[in-house]
C-alpha positions in Angstrom: -72.1 90.1 -73.2 -73.9 92.4 -75.6 -77.6 92.1 -75.7 -79.7 92.9 -78.8 -81.0 96.5 -79.3 -84.4 95.5 -80.5 -86.7 95.5 -77.4 -88.5 92.2 -78.3 -85.3 90.3 -79.0 -83.6 91.9 -76.0 -86.4 90.6 -73.5 -86.0 87.1 -74.9 -82.2 87.3 -74.3 -82.7 88.4 -70.9 -85.1 85.4 -70.1 -82.4 83.1 -71.5 -79.3 84.5 -69.9 -80.3 86.3 -66.8 -81.6 85.2 -63.5 -85.3 86.2 -63.0 -86.6 88.9 -60.4 -83.1 90.2 -59.5 -81.7 93.6 -60.6 -78.7 95.6 -59.6 -78.6 99.3 -59.3 -75.4 101.2 -58.3 -74.8 104.7 -56.9 -71.5 105.7 -58.3 -70.0 108.6 -56.3 -67.2 110.7 -57.7 -65.5 113.9 -56.2 -64.7 116.8 -58.6 -62.5 118.7 -56.1 -65.2 120.8 -54.6 -68.3 118.8 -54.8 -69.6 115.3 -54.3 -71.2 113.9 -57.5 -73.2 110.8 -58.6 -73.4 109.3 -62.1 -77.1 109.2 -63.5 -78.6 107.9 -66.7 -81.6 108.9 -68.7 -83.4 106.3 -70.6 -84.5 106.9 -74.1 -87.8 108.6 -74.2 -87.9 109.2 -70.4 -87.8 112.6 -68.5 -86.6 111.2 -65.2 -83.2 110.2 -64.5 -82.0 106.9 -63.0 -79.1 105.0 -61.4 -76.9 102.8 -63.7 -78.2 99.3 -63.4 -78.4 96.0 -65.0 -79.2 92.3 -64.5 -77.6 89.3 -63.1 -76.4 86.7 -65.6 -77.0 83.1 -64.7 -73.2 82.5 -64.8 -72.4 85.4 -62.3 -72.4 86.0 -58.7 -73.8 89.3 -57.4 -70.4 91.0 -57.1 -69.2 90.0 -60.6 -72.4 91.5 -62.1 -72.0 94.7 -60.2 -68.4 95.1 -61.4 -69.4 94.3 -64.9 -72.3 96.8 -64.9 -69.9 99.5 -63.5 -67.1 98.9 -66.0 -69.5 99.1 -68.8 -70.8 102.6 -67.6 -67.4 104.0 -66.5 -64.5 102.0 -68.1 -63.1 101.4 -64.7 -62.7 97.9 -63.2 -60.5 98.3 -60.1 -62.8 100.5 -57.9 -64.2 100.4 -54.4 -67.6 98.8 -54.4 -69.8 97.8 -51.6 -73.3 96.2 -51.3 -75.4 98.2 -48.9 -79.1 97.1 -49.0 -81.8 95.3 -51.0 -85.0 97.0 -52.1 -88.1 94.8 -52.6 -91.2 96.9 -52.2 -94.2 95.8 -54.2 -94.6 97.7 -57.4 -91.3 99.5 -57.1 -90.6 99.1 -60.8 -93.5 97.6 -62.6 -95.6 100.8 -62.7 -93.0 102.9 -64.2 -92.6 100.5 -67.1 -96.4 99.7 -67.6 -96.3 101.1 -71.2 -94.3 97.9 -72.2 -96.1 94.7 -73.1 -96.8 92.5 -70.1 -94.6 89.5 -71.3 -91.5 91.7 -71.5 -88.6 91.0 -69.1 -88.8 94.4 -67.7 -92.3 94.0 -66.6 -91.4 91.2 -63.9 -91.2 92.2 -60.2 -87.6 92.8 -59.4 -85.8 92.9 -56.1 -83.0 95.4 -56.4 -79.6 94.7 -54.9 -78.0 98.2 -54.2 -74.2 98.8 -54.4 -72.3 102.1 -54.1 -69.0 102.7 -55.6 -66.2 105.4 -55.1 -64.4 106.3 -58.1 -61.8 108.9 -59.2 -63.6 111.5 -61.0 -60.8 112.2 -63.3 -60.3 108.5 -64.4 -63.9 107.9 -65.6 -64.9 107.6 -69.2 -68.7 107.8 -69.3 -70.4 105.6 -71.7 -73.9 105.8 -73.0 -75.5 102.5 -74.1 -78.1 101.9 -76.6 -81.2 102.2 -74.3 -80.0 105.6 -72.7 -79.9 109.0 -74.3 -77.5 110.5 -71.5 -75.2 109.6 -68.8 -73.9 112.5 -66.7 -72.4 113.5 -63.3 -74.9 115.4 -61.1 -74.1 117.3 -57.9 -75.6 115.4 -54.9 -77.1 118.7 -53.6 -78.9 119.5 -56.8 -80.3 116.1 -57.9 -83.0 115.9 -60.7 -86.1 114.0 -60.4 -85.4 110.2 -60.3 -87.4 107.3 -61.6 -89.0 104.6 -59.7 -87.4 104.3 -56.2 -84.0 105.4 -57.1 -84.3 108.5 -55.0 -84.6 106.2 -51.9 -81.8 104.0 -53.2 -79.5 107.1 -53.7 -80.4 108.5 -50.2 -79.7 105.2 -48.4 -76.3 104.9 -50.2 -75.4 108.4 -49.2 -76.5 107.7 -45.7 -74.3 104.5 -45.7 -71.4 106.5 -47.1 -71.6 109.1 -44.3 -71.8 106.3 -41.6 -68.6 104.8 -43.2 -66.7 108.0 -42.2 -67.2 107.0 -38.5 -65.2 103.7 -38.9 -63.4 103.6 -42.3 -61.0 105.6 -44.1 -62.4 107.4 -47.3 -60.5 109.0 -50.1 -58.3 106.3 -51.8 -60.6 106.0 -54.9 -61.9 109.7 -54.9 -58.8 111.7 -54.7 -55.7 111.9 -56.9 -52.6 109.9 -55.8 -51.2 113.0 -54.2 -53.4 115.6 -52.4 -53.3 118.4 -49.8 -54.9 118.4 -46.4 -57.5 121.0 -47.6 -58.6 118.8 -50.5 -58.9 115.9 -48.1 -61.1 118.0 -45.9 -63.1 119.3 -48.8 -64.0 115.6 -49.6 -65.2 114.9 -46.0 -67.3 118.0 -45.9 -68.9 117.2 -49.3 -69.9 113.7 -48.1 -71.0 115.0 -44.7 -72.8 118.0 -46.1 -71.4 120.2 -43.4 -68.2 122.1 -42.5 -65.7 120.7 -40.0 -63.1 122.4 -38.1 -59.6 122.6 -39.9 -57.5 122.0 -36.9 -59.4 119.2 -35.4 -59.8 117.5 -38.9 -56.0 117.7 -39.5 -55.3 116.2 -36.1 -57.7 113.2 -36.5 -56.5 112.3 -40.0 -52.9 112.5 -39.0 -53.7 110.4 -35.9 -55.2 107.6 -38.1 -51.6 107.0 -39.3 -52.7 106.2 -42.8 -51.0 109.4 -44.6 -47.6 109.7 -46.1 -46.4 113.3 -45.8 -44.1 114.3 -48.8 -41.2 116.7 -48.6 -42.4 118.5 -51.8 -45.4 120.8 -52.0 -47.7 122.0 -54.8 -46.7 125.2 -56.6 -49.4 127.7 -56.4 -47.7 130.9 -57.1 -47.0 133.4 -54.6 -49.1 131.9 -51.9 -47.8 129.5 -49.2 -47.5 126.1 -51.0 -49.7 123.4 -49.4 -47.9 120.0 -48.3 -48.7 117.0 -50.4 -49.8 113.7 -48.9 -50.7 110.5 -50.2 -52.2 107.3 -48.5 -50.1 104.5 -47.1 -51.7 101.8 -48.9 -51.0 98.9 -46.5 -52.1 100.9 -43.6 -55.2 102.3 -45.4 -56.4 98.8 -46.1 -55.6 97.7 -42.6 -57.8 100.6 -41.4 -60.5 99.4 -43.7 -60.2 96.0 -42.2 -60.2 96.9 -38.6 -61.9 100.2 -38.6 -61.2 103.6 -37.2 -63.8 103.9 -34.6 -64.1 107.8 -34.8 -67.1 110.1 -35.3 -67.4 113.3 -37.2 
């Protein structure tokens, strides 16, 4: 659904079509091959950056709304998406939007439902909507100032992602279809924010029995060609269901 660009008319449309007092903010993680990134937006006329978000239509459930909002921003619909926490502190959003007339939709008190998504960095087509002047990938280790409580939402999402590494496989939505063991290790290190031992990492990943080793390797000139792997999709999803029960 496309809402009017005029702020007054847009506010009226939100009241008509959206469920009051509920918003959705998504922390969209992508991996560039060396660094973990997060997708941020900057609203027109604002200095701070923010997480991509939106509102829940009266005809949607929460997950449907989260997928819709993500597709509008990234052009991708089939992605890993997980709800991780709600944020409902008093004044979490109202003060930042105090410049708007009091009757505007945005001036309500909103409880935010937080989602995080894992996407393939190379498959994303970033889209800037009519209320934003920019939408860009930012390195998680060099974050700009975020609006409202979005820093807390981001940090909570990153903490949840790191916890996931203890019991769920990560990588299917962040890496290309075929990848090397060093590339997989770089992904885990980028998420964890620390280095891991190469030998123990490889033993652990192979022990999960979720990788397919290919006979071919990647051609990198005179250097030893690294072995290519891909995820065994049925075993990967089974590991998502039952967990891995390991710690990094």
